[in-house]
C-alpha positions as CSV (number, residue, x, y, z in Angstrom):
1,M,5.2,219.8,-223.3
2,S,8.3,218.6,-221.4
3,P,11.2,216.8,-223.1
4,A,11.3,213.1,-223.1
5,R,13.7,211.3,-220.7
6,V,17.0,210.4,-222.4
7,P,17.6,206.6,-222.0
8,E,20.6,205.6,-220.0
9,G,23.8,205.3,-222.1
10,V,22.3,207.2,-225.0
11,D,23.0,210.8,-226.3
12,R,20.0,212.9,-227.1
13,G,19.8,213.9,-230.8
14,W,20.8,217.4,-231.9
15,I,18.1,220.1,-231.9
16,I,18.6,222.5,-234.8
17,P,16.4,225.6,-235.1
18,I,17.1,227.6,-238.3
19,G,16.1,231.3,-238.7
20,G,14.5,230.8,-242.1
21,A,15.5,231.6,-245.6
22,E,18.4,229.1,-245.4
23,E,20.7,228.8,-248.4
24,K,19.3,226.0,-250.7
25,D,21.5,226.5,-253.8
26,G,25.2,226.9,-254.2
27,H,26.7,226.1,-250.7
28,P,23.9,225.1,-248.4
29,Q,26.1,224.8,-245.3
30,I,23.2,224.4,-242.8
31,L,21.3,221.7,-244.7
32,D,24.5,219.9,-245.6
33,R,25.6,219.8,-241.9
34,F,22.2,218.4,-241.0
35,V,22.5,215.6,-243.6
36,Q,26.0,214.8,-242.4
37,L,24.8,214.6,-238.7
38,C,22.1,212.2,-239.8
39,G,24.6,209.8,-241.5
40,G,25.4,211.4,-244.8
41,R,25.0,208.8,-247.5
42,D,23.3,206.4,-245.1
43,A,20.9,209.1,-243.8
44,R,17.2,208.5,-243.7
45,I,15.4,211.8,-243.4
46,G,11.8,212.6,-242.8
47,V,10.4,215.9,-244.0
48,I,7.3,217.3,-242.2
49,P,5.8,220.2,-244.3
50,S,2.6,220.6,-242.3
51,A,3.4,224.2,-241.3
52,S,3.2,225.2,-245.0
53,Q,0.1,225.4,-247.2
54,L,2.2,225.3,-250.4
55,A,1.8,221.9,-252.2
56,D,5.4,221.7,-253.3
57,T,7.2,222.4,-250.0
58,G,7.8,218.8,-249.0
59,E,8.9,217.8,-252.5
60,R,11.3,220.7,-252.7
61,Y,13.1,219.6,-249.5
62,R,13.0,216.0,-250.6
63,V,15.0,216.9,-253.7
64,L,17.4,219.1,-251.7
65,F,18.3,216.4,-249.2
66,R,18.6,213.8,-252.0
67,D,21.0,216.1,-253.8
68,L,23.0,216.5,-250.6
69,G,23.5,212.8,-250.5
70,A,20.9,211.4,-248.2
71,A,20.0,207.8,-248.9
72,E,16.3,208.1,-248.3
73,V,14.0,211.1,-247.9
74,S,10.3,210.7,-247.0
75,V,7.7,213.5,-247.1
76,L,5.3,213.0,-244.1
77,D,2.6,215.5,-244.5
78,F,0.2,215.5,-241.5
79,D,-2.9,217.5,-242.7
80,T,-5.3,216.4,-240.0
81,R,-5.0,215.2,-236.4
82,R,-6.3,211.9,-237.6
83,D,-3.3,211.6,-239.8
84,C,-1.1,211.9,-236.7
85,E,-2.5,208.6,-235.4
86,E,-2.0,206.4,-238.4
87,P,0.3,203.4,-237.6
88,G,1.9,203.5,-241.1
89,R,3.0,207.1,-240.9
90,L,4.2,206.6,-237.3
91,A,6.3,203.6,-238.4
92,E,7.9,205.7,-241.2
93,L,8.7,208.4,-238.8
94,E,10.3,206.0,-236.4
95,R,12.7,204.8,-239.1
96,C,14.3,208.2,-239.6
97,D,17.8,209.3,-238.6
98,G,16.7,212.9,-238.9
99,I,13.5,214.8,-239.1
100,F,13.0,218.3,-240.7
101,L,10.1,220.6,-240.1
102,T,9.6,223.2,-242.8
103,G,8.5,226.8,-242.5
104,G,5.0,228.2,-242.7
105,N,2.8,228.9,-239.7
106,Q,3.8,227.6,-236.3
107,L,0.2,227.6,-235.1
108,R,-0.6,225.0,-237.8
109,L,2.1,222.8,-236.2
110,S,0.9,223.3,-232.7
111,T,-2.8,222.8,-233.5
112,L,-2.2,219.8,-235.9
113,L,0.5,218.0,-234.0
114,G,0.1,219.1,-230.4
115,G,-1.0,216.3,-228.1
116,T,-0.9,213.6,-230.8
117,S,1.1,210.5,-231.2
118,V,3.4,212.3,-233.7
119,S,4.4,214.9,-231.2
120,R,5.0,212.2,-228.5
121,M,7.1,210.2,-231.0
122,L,9.2,213.3,-232.0
123,R,10.1,213.9,-228.4
124,T,10.9,210.2,-227.8
125,V,13.0,209.7,-230.9
126,N,15.0,212.9,-230.2
127,A,15.7,211.7,-226.7
128,S,16.9,208.4,-228.2
129,G,19.4,210.0,-230.6
130,V,17.4,211.2,-233.7
131,H,18.3,214.7,-234.9
132,I,15.4,217.2,-235.4
133,A,15.7,220.4,-237.3
134,G,13.1,223.1,-238.1
135,T,13.3,226.2,-240.2
136,S,11.3,229.4,-239.5
137,A,7.9,228.3,-238.1
138,G,9.4,224.8,-237.7
139,A,12.2,226.4,-235.6
140,A,9.8,228.3,-233.3
141,F,7.8,225.1,-232.7
142,L,10.8,223.0,-231.4
143,S,10.9,224.3,-227.8
144,E,8.4,224.0,-224.9
145,H,7.4,227.6,-225.1
146,M,6.5,228.8,-228.6
147,I,6.2,232.4,-229.8
148,A,2.9,232.3,-231.7
149,F,3.0,235.9,-232.9
150,G,3.9,239.4,-231.6
151,A,4.8,243.0,-232.4
152,E,7.9,244.1,-234.2
153,G,10.3,246.6,-232.6
154,A,13.1,246.8,-230.1
155,S,11.2,247.4,-226.9
156,P,9.4,244.8,-224.9
157,S,5.8,245.5,-224.0
158,A,3.0,244.0,-221.9
159,R,1.2,242.7,-225.0
160,G,4.3,242.4,-227.2
161,V,4.0,238.6,-227.7
162,T,1.6,235.7,-227.6
163,L,2.9,232.4,-226.4
164,A,1.6,228.9,-227.1
165,P,2.7,225.4,-226.2
166,G,5.4,224.1,-228.6
167,L,6.7,220.6,-229.3
168,G,8.8,220.4,-226.2
169,L,12.1,219.0,-227.3
170,T,13.8,221.4,-224.9
171,N,12.5,223.7,-222.1
172,R,15.7,225.7,-221.9
173,V,15.1,228.1,-224.8
174,I,12.5,230.3,-226.4
175,I,13.3,230.7,-230.2
176,D,12.5,233.5,-232.5
177,Q,13.3,233.5,-236.2
178,H,13.9,236.0,-239.0
179,F,15.3,238.0,-236.1
180,R,17.2,241.0,-237.3
181,Q,15.4,241.0,-240.6
182,R,12.0,241.5,-239.0
183,D,13.1,243.5,-235.9
184,R,12.0,241.0,-233.3
185,L,14.1,241.9,-230.3
186,G,11.2,243.4,-228.4
187,R,8.9,240.3,-228.7
188,L,11.6,237.9,-227.6
189,L,12.4,240.1,-224.6
190,S,8.6,240.2,-223.9
191,A,8.5,236.3,-224.0
192,L,11.5,236.2,-221.5
193,A,9.8,238.7,-219.2
194,Y,7.0,236.1,-218.9
195,N,9.5,233.3,-218.3
196,P,12.9,234.4,-217.1
197,F,14.1,230.8,-216.6
198,A,14.4,230.3,-220.4
199,I,17.2,231.6,-222.6
200,G,16.2,233.5,-225.7
201,L,17.7,232.5,-229.1
202,G,17.1,235.1,-231.8
203,L,18.0,233.5,-235.2
204,D,18.9,235.6,-238.2
205,E,17.9,234.3,-241.6
206,N,20.3,231.7,-243.1
207,T,21.6,231.0,-239.6
208,A,21.1,228.0,-237.4
209,A,21.7,227.1,-233.7
210,F,23.0,223.5,-233.6
211,I,22.2,222.4,-230.0
212,A,24.4,219.5,-229.1
213,P,23.6,216.8,-226.6
214,N,25.9,218.5,-224.1
215,E,23.8,221.7,-224.4
216,D,26.4,223.6,-226.5
217,V,24.9,225.9,-229.0
218,E,27.0,226.0,-232.1
219,V,26.3,228.6,-234.8
220,E,26.2,227.8,-238.5
221,G,25.4,230.1,-241.4
222,S,25.9,233.6,-242.6
223,G,24.2,235.6,-239.9
224,S,24.2,235.7,-236.1
225,V,22.4,234.2,-233.2
226,T,21.3,236.7,-230.5
227,V,21.4,235.1,-227.0
228,L,19.4,236.7,-224.3
229,E,20.1,235.4,-220.8
230,C,18.0,236.4,-217.8
231,G,19.8,234.5,-215.0
232,G,21.0,237.8,-213.6
233,L,17.6,239.6,-213.9
234,T,17.2,242.0,-211.0
235,F,13.9,243.7,-211.9
236,S,11.0,243.4,-214.3
237,S,8.0,245.7,-214.5
238,M,5.9,243.2,-216.5
239,D,3.5,242.7,-213.6
240,R,2.6,246.3,-213.2
241,V,2.5,247.9,-216.7
242,R,-0.7,248.6,-218.6
243,E,-1.4,247.1,-222.0
244,D,1.0,248.2,-224.7
245,E,3.2,250.0,-222.3
246,P,7.0,249.3,-222.4
247,V,8.4,246.9,-219.9
248,S,11.5,247.7,-217.8
249,L,14.0,244.7,-217.6
250,L,17.3,245.1,-215.6
251,G,20.2,242.8,-215.6
252,I,19.8,240.9,-218.9
253,Q,22.9,239.7,-220.6
254,L,23.1,239.8,-224.4
255,H,25.5,237.9,-226.6
256,I,25.9,238.0,-230.4
257,L,27.2,234.7,-231.7
258,T,28.4,234.2,-235.3
259,R,29.8,231.0,-236.9
260,G,32.4,229.5,-234.7
261,A,31.1,230.9,-231.4
262,V,29.5,228.7,-228.7
263,F,27.1,229.2,-225.8
264,N,26.3,226.5,-223.3
265,L,22.7,226.3,-222.2
266,H,23.6,224.6,-218.9
267,T,26.5,226.8,-217.7
268,R,25.1,229.9,-219.5
269,K,28.6,230.8,-220.6
270,A,29.6,232.1,-224.0
271,A,32.9,231.4,-225.7
272,A,34.5,232.8,-228.9
273,G,35.3,229.2,-230.0
274,S,37.1,229.1,-233.3
275,L,36.6,232.8,-233.8
276,A,39.3,233.4,-231.2
277,T,42.0,231.7,-233.4
278,S,40.8,233.1,-236.8
279,K,43.0,235.6,-238.7
280,A,42.2,239.3,-238.5
């Protein structure tokens, strides 16, 4: 699924994948920044809890966003593909300043929303300036190439990952979540071995990559974002290894970004950002 064309004179909305387990009590920096981007006290936010099979997921986020000051929060649960074609639900989605996809199972998102009017509208409104965030499974679903599942561990392998079509807000990245907590370096490297054009974003828990309209990736939260960049890849053995054998990848760059650091997806350059001026 390719991103929608950005209308002339308009900035694309921010794309905000979150690594899961984001802070919800106390000082929820990530969720608060999302609300402020969407307009703060004027924000109209739509929550899509379709990835989750827990009945209270949507209501929990509705309360969280209302407590953070959003003016309106609607829970839009698409349980069937037929739901994704209902004019009333589509009209409600179109009114939003920001849309939030919860965690759960990313394959529920791709099989329920993929190819429907909802997925087309999400791409269109994001191109027109609406901000879209997703946590855990919702984060994995945001890009064109989605990690459906894969093996844990540090080494890439020929069967280390299974990819599926995602929402397609961007084709520049492949996103993995719960990254350090679930030891997912190997499966993200495996995904990049299949598609070296993309940039890998490995998101720790309670950590988000705020992707700006100018393609800057800004880090928010308590953990780090691991950036894997294959523009200088000189060799890959993915095409010649047997099933479950490790894959050799030469020339990959790795950056670890924490809050304040920046990586640009267009120039593929990392910068310390505000970290460079912070006190030791």
